[in-house]
N, C-alpha and C positions, 0 to 999 in steps of 0.2 A: 371745740370746733371738730382741733384734730383728730381729739380724742376718742370722737364718734365717729367718724370718719374709716379710724382703725379697722376695727372688728368686722365691716362689712364689705372690707376691701378683700380680708384674707379669706372671710368665707365665699368672697367671689371669685379669685385666686385657685383655692383649695376645688370649688369645685367645676371649675375653669381648665383646670388638668387633671382633673377623670379622661377617661377614652375607653370608650368600645373594645378599642383592637392594639393594644401595650402592646401587645406581641404572637407574629403569626407560629405557629411550626409546625412540623410531623413530628410523631415517638415511634419505631419499631420495636416488637415486644409481645411479651405472652400477658393476656388478662388472668391480675394472681385477685382479683375480686370487685362483685359487682353487686351492688344493694342498694335499694328503699331505702334511703332515711332519716333521719331529721324530728326534731319537735315538735318544730311550727312549721315549716315549712319541710312538708315531706320533695326527693329530690333524689336521680341515682345517680351514684356516689359509687367510684371503680379505682382499680391501683393498676399499673399495666410493670411489669419486669422488663427496663429494657433489653436488647439482649443487641450485642455485635458476635458480625457475621454467623449467628450460631451458638457463638458464646455467651455463659453471665456475665455480666457486667457488671461493675464495680459501682457504679451511680447507683444512687437512691431509684425504690421504683417512684415512678411519676403518676403526681392524685389527679384525678382528674372529674369533672362530673358532671352530665347534662345538663343544658340552659333550661332550666322553670319551663318563660320565659318565649321561650323557640321549639321544645320540648319536639324530638320527630320520636314514633313509632318505628321506622325504618330500624331508625341507627340505635333506639338502645332495644332490638330483639336480635341484631349480627351480630352488637357486644355482650352481651349476655349467652348466647349457641358459644363465640370465641371462647369467653371466662369455663362454660362447660364439657367443651370439648377439645379444649387448650391447642386452639388455633393459633399459627405467629399474623399480627393485626399490622395494619401501618394506620394508627388516629393520625386524623389531622385537629390541628384546633386552633383557636386564639385567646388569647390570658386578654381581661381586664385590667384596668387601677383606677382602682375608686366608684367602680359599678353598681357592686359588693357591698354594700358597708352591712347589710341586715343578714345577711345569707337566703338573699328569700331566691334567690336563684341558683343557687347551689352553695355547698361547703367548699369549696377551692376554689379560683376566681381562671382555671383550664375547664375551656369549651368546645368542648368535641362534636363535628360541626361536620366532618365525615368518615369512615369506619371502611378499609380497603380490608380485607382479608387475602394474602400471602400465600403461607400455606394449608393446610388442614391438616397436614401428620409429618409437626416438624420435628422430631423427632423420630419417626418410623426409618429414619434409615441407618438409628446407629447400632441396629441394632438387627437388622441384615446377616443369617451366612448363607445368602445366594452363591454357589464361587464364580458365579459367571458375572456375579460384578462389583470387575474389577476394574484400578484405573479412573476407580474416581473421589474425590477429595473432599472431607470432611471438613476439613477445616486449619489451621495452618499453625504448627508450632518453634517459636522462633528459639534457637538452642544459642547460646550467648558462650566462648571457653574467653577465659583469663587467661592469656599467656604468661604476665608480666608481674604474678606472683608468682613467691618461691612458696614451695615447702618444704620443710623444717624433715628429717630424717632423722 
């Protein structure tokens, strides 16, 4: 009798551990790829190059999907425009756990719920040659000088 109950208990525990909102968060950066892909279920997939204070980040690009079950044309259009024009955006997402076994909702488990355009010209100010634009901080560079090391002559 115990041997028959064990598989049912395992299936029940696995199904019960699946959750729609495993995690929620935001990522800021530039959209580097956005396209409609898939063999059986077509879905919108993209990559966000994560930036920190205008600098490149060492983080791996953030891969995301638009949920096929809740596809919002406004979100798709806004991300597509950001990808084409190089806008800096903030993506709000939720991550699922165990709710996308067949990949029918999208290829990733990170689904975008909101898009906010932060800057439509993120690198335009770096190349200005206007002399009246003084006192503008673009980024911060840290320099560490170690006086303890000895130099041989």
